N, C-alpha and C positions, 0 to 999 in steps of 0.2 A: 504493500500500500504506500509506503514512504516513497518508493521509486516513482510510482504513478503521480504522486503529489509534486515531486520535484520536476518530473517531466512536464506536467501540466503548467507549472509555474514558469519553467524555461520557455515552453512554447508560447505562453502568454506574453512574456517579455519580448521574445523575438518577433511575434506577430505585431505587438504594439509599436515596436521600433521600426520594422521594415515593411509590414503589409497593410495594416489597417489604416483607412483614411480617417481624417479628423472627425468626420461626421458621425462615425461609430461611437465616439466617446460620449455623445449626448445621451445615449441610451444605456450605457454600461451600468449606471446606478440602478435603473429599473430591472435590468436583466439579473444583476446580482441579488436584488431583493427577491425576485421570483425564485431564483435558484435556492437561496437560503430558506425561503418559506417552504419550498418543496422538501428540502432536506429535513427541516424540523417537523414537517407533517409526517414523513415516514418514520422518523425517530419516535414521534408521538404514537403512531400506530403500533410500533413495536412495544413501547412501554405499556400502552393500554391493553395489549393482548395478554400481558402477564399480570394477573390479578393479585398475586402474592407479594409483589414488590411493595405496595403501599402498606400492607400489614407488617412487613418486616421493618419498614422505615419507622413505623409508629413505635416499635420496640427500641429504636435507637434514641429517640427523644432528643435532648439537648446535645448529645454526643455528636449529632450531625453538624453542629457549629464548629467542631474542632478543625475541620478541613478549611473553611474560609478564614478562621482566625489564624491558623498556622500559615496560610498563604499570605495573609496581610503581614504577619510578623516576619516571615521570611523575606518578603519583598522589601520591607522597610530596613531590615538588617543589611540586605544587599545594597540598598541606597546609602546607608551609613558607610559601608566599606568602600563603595565607589567614591564617596565624597572625600575620604582620606587618600585613596590611591590617586585620584585625578585632581585633587585640590579644588573641588567644586564647593560652593556654598552649601552647608549642611542641610538647610531647609529646602534649597533648590533641588538637591539630590533626593531628599525625601519626597518632594512633590513629584519628581520624575518617577520614582519607584512606586508612588501611590497610583500612577496611571494604570498599572496592572493589565497591560495590553489594550486598554481603551485609548488608542493613540489619538483619535480625533478630539476627544474631550480634554484630555490632559494637556495637549499642545495648545489648544485654544485658550485655556485658563492661564497657562504659564507664559505664553508669548507676550502679552501686554507688559509684563514685568521684565522679562528678559528674552529677547528673540533668540539668543544663543541657547539658553536652557530650554526654550520652547521647541527648537529644532532637535535638540538632544532627546527631549521627551517624545517627540513624534517618532524619531528613528528607533530609539531603544524599545518603545512599545510595539512598533511594527515588527522589529526583529524578534521580540519575544513571541509574538503571534506566529510568525513564520517558523521559528525554531520549535515552538510547541507542536505545530503540525508534523514536523519531521521527527521530533523526539517522542511523541506520545506512544507509537507502537513499541519503541525500544523500552521506554519507561514501564509500560504495561507488562511487557514480557520479562524484564530483568529486575525491576525495582518493586513495583506494586501498583495496584489499580487506583487507589485513592491519590497517589502521587501524580497521576496523569491530569487530575483536576488542577492541581497547583501549578503545573507547567504553563497552562494557558491562562490561568486566573479568570478574568472577566469573560473571556470568550468561551468558557466552559458551559455557558447557558445558550449560546447561539452557534457561531461558526465552528467552534471546537467540539460541540456536542456530538455530531455524527461520528467524528473520529474517535472520541472517547467511547461512545456506544459500540462501535465496531471492534475496538480492541479490549474492552472490559466486559461488563455484563449490564443487564437492565437495572439492577439495584444501584450500581455505581453511576449509571446515567441519570437517575433521579437525583442522587446526591449532587452530581455535577451541575444539574440545572439549578437546584436550590443554592448551591455555593456560588454559581455564576450570578444569580440575582443579588445575593448578599454582597458579593465583591463589586458588582456594578454600582450598587448603592453606596458602598464604602468609597469608591472613587470620587463620587460627587461630593462627599464630605471631606475626605482627607486631603485631596489636592488643593482645594481652596484654603483649608486651614494652614497648610505648609506654605502656600503662596503668600498668605497674610503675614507670616513671619519674615518673608523675604523683603517686604517693603520697608 
C-alpha cells in the first residue's frame, strides 16, 4: 500500500508540473472533497457493519482519551526539542507543533505574527501528513495499532482514517476518529494560545 501511495503522489507531482493545464486547478478542491467523502463513506460502512465495536468502546471509557492526550504531549515535546536544536522561539515552536498536521489552520494563525514561522508551520505539518501516510503501514505492523493514530494526529479523523482502517482493525478506526476530532479541536485552542505568547 505504501508503494501505491508514493507512486500516486509522484504521478500527481509530475502531472501537475508537466501535463495538467491551469484550468484543472479550479476544480481540484471539489474533486478532493468528493474523493474524501467517498473514502469516509466506505470506512463508515465498514464500521457500521461491525456491531460489537461500539460495545467494546463503551468498556474503554475515559481510557480512550489516552491516545489524543499522548499525541498532544508528544507533539509539544517534539516542538520543545526543535526549539532548542534550531534556536526557534519556544512559543513559536510550540505553536508549530500544536498544528498536529492541520497545516492550513496552523499556518494561517501563525503567519500574521511571523511569516517565517508560518511557513515552517505549513511545511512541517504537510510533511507530517505525508510521512504519516507512508509510515502508518510500517507502524501498524512493527510498533502497534494505536500508534498509527498518533502519527497522523488530526488527520486520523479524515484523510488518514482509511489508511488506519486498512492497516489496523475496526475498533482502532473508531478510536482514530474520536482522537482525530479531539486533536482537531485541540489545534484550534493550542495554536492561538502559543501564538498569544509570541506577541
